[in-house]
C-alpha positions as CSV (number, residue, x, y, z in Angstrom):
1,X,-22.3,-17.5,53.0
2,X,-19.1,-15.5,52.9
3,X,-17.3,-14.9,49.6
4,X,-14.3,-17.2,50.4
5,X,-16.6,-20.2,51.2
6,X,-18.6,-19.5,48.0
7,X,-15.5,-19.4,45.9
8,X,-14.2,-22.7,47.5
9,X,-17.6,-24.4,46.9
10,X,-17.6,-23.2,43.2
11,X,-14.1,-24.4,42.7
12,X,-15.0,-27.8,44.2
13,X,-18.0,-28.0,41.9
14,X,-15.9,-27.2,38.9
15,X,-13.3,-29.8,39.8
16,X,-16.2,-32.4,40.2
17,X,-17.5,-31.5,36.8
18,X,-14.1,-31.8,35.1
19,X,-13.5,-35.1,37.0
20,X,-16.9,-36.4,35.9
21,X,-16.3,-35.6,32.2
22,X,-12.6,-36.7,32.3
23,X,-12.8,-39.9,34.4
24,X,-16.4,-41.1,34.8
25,X,-17.8,-40.1,31.4
26,X,-15.0,-39.6,28.8
27,X,-17.3,-41.3,26.2
28,X,-19.6,-38.3,26.3
29,X,-18.8,-36.5,23.1
30,X,-18.2,-32.7,22.9
31,X,-20.6,-32.5,20.0
32,X,-23.4,-33.9,22.2
33,X,-22.6,-31.6,25.1
34,X,-22.7,-28.6,22.8
35,X,-25.8,-29.7,21.0
36,X,-27.7,-30.4,24.3
37,X,-26.1,-28.0,26.7
38,X,-24.6,-25.2,24.7
39,X,-21.1,-25.8,26.0
40,X,-18.4,-28.5,25.8
41,X,-15.0,-29.3,27.3
42,X,-13.4,-26.8,24.9
43,X,-15.7,-24.1,26.3
44,X,-14.7,-25.1,29.9
45,X,-11.0,-24.8,28.9
46,X,-11.6,-21.4,27.2
47,X,-13.5,-20.1,30.3
48,X,-10.6,-21.3,32.5
49,X,-8.1,-19.5,30.2
50,X,-10.2,-16.4,30.3
51,X,-10.4,-16.5,34.1
52,X,-6.6,-16.9,34.3
53,X,-6.1,-13.9,32.0
54,X,-8.4,-11.8,34.2
55,X,-6.0,-12.5,37.0
56,X,-3.0,-11.6,34.9
57,X,-2.0,-15.3,34.4
58,X,-0.9,-16.2,30.9
59,X,-2.3,-19.7,30.0
60,X,-2.1,-21.1,26.5
61,X,-5.1,-22.7,24.8
62,X,-3.3,-26.0,24.9
63,X,-2.4,-25.7,28.6
64,X,-6.0,-24.8,29.5
65,X,-7.3,-27.8,27.5
66,X,-4.9,-30.1,29.2
67,X,-6.3,-29.0,32.6
68,X,-9.9,-29.8,31.4
69,X,-9.1,-33.0,29.4
70,X,-6.5,-34.3,31.9
71,X,-4.1,-35.0,29.0
72,X,-3.1,-33.2,25.8
73,X,-6.1,-32.5,23.6
74,X,-4.8,-34.6,20.7
75,X,-4.4,-37.6,23.0
76,X,-8.0,-37.2,24.2
77,X,-9.3,-36.9,20.7
78,X,-7.4,-40.1,19.6
79,X,-8.7,-42.0,22.7
80,X,-12.3,-40.8,23.0
81,X,-13.6,-38.8,20.1
82,X,-15.9,-40.6,17.6
83,X,-17.4,-39.5,14.3
84,X,-20.6,-37.5,14.1
85,X,-23.3,-37.9,11.4
86,X,-24.5,-35.0,9.3
87,X,-27.5,-34.3,11.6
88,X,-25.2,-33.9,14.7
89,X,-22.8,-31.8,12.7
90,X,-25.6,-29.5,11.6
91,X,-27.0,-29.2,15.1
92,X,-23.4,-28.5,16.3
93,X,-23.0,-25.6,13.8
94,X,-26.3,-24.1,15.1
95,X,-25.4,-24.6,18.8
96,X,-21.9,-23.2,18.3
97,X,-23.2,-20.1,16.5
98,X,-25.8,-19.5,19.2
99,X,-23.5,-20.2,22.2
100,X,-20.0,-19.6,21.2
101,X,-20.2,-17.6,18.0
102,X,-21.8,-14.6,19.8
103,X,-18.5,-14.0,21.7
104,X,-15.9,-12.0,20.0
C-alpha cells in the first residue's frame, strides 16, 4: 500500500471514530473511555491539535475539541456528561496518570 492511500484510510478511520463517538454513542462518558481504553475525546482533540502543530498549523484547544465533539466542549458537557461515582473518579485519576500524565 502506498503512503497516500494509507494516509487516506487512516483519516477515514479517524473520521469514523469521531462520528461514532459524536453521533452514534454520545452517551459514552469520557471517564469510561479513559478508564477502559486509556484515552478519551479530550485525548483525541489533543492529538489532533498536536498533529496540526507539527504541520505548522495553529489550532487552539477549544477549536480542536470542537472538531472532535462536533460542538463547543461546554455544550457537549451540558448535553451529555453525567456524574461519576468515587470509584470511577479514582480509576480515572489512575488511568489519567498512566496514560496522559506521562506526557509533558
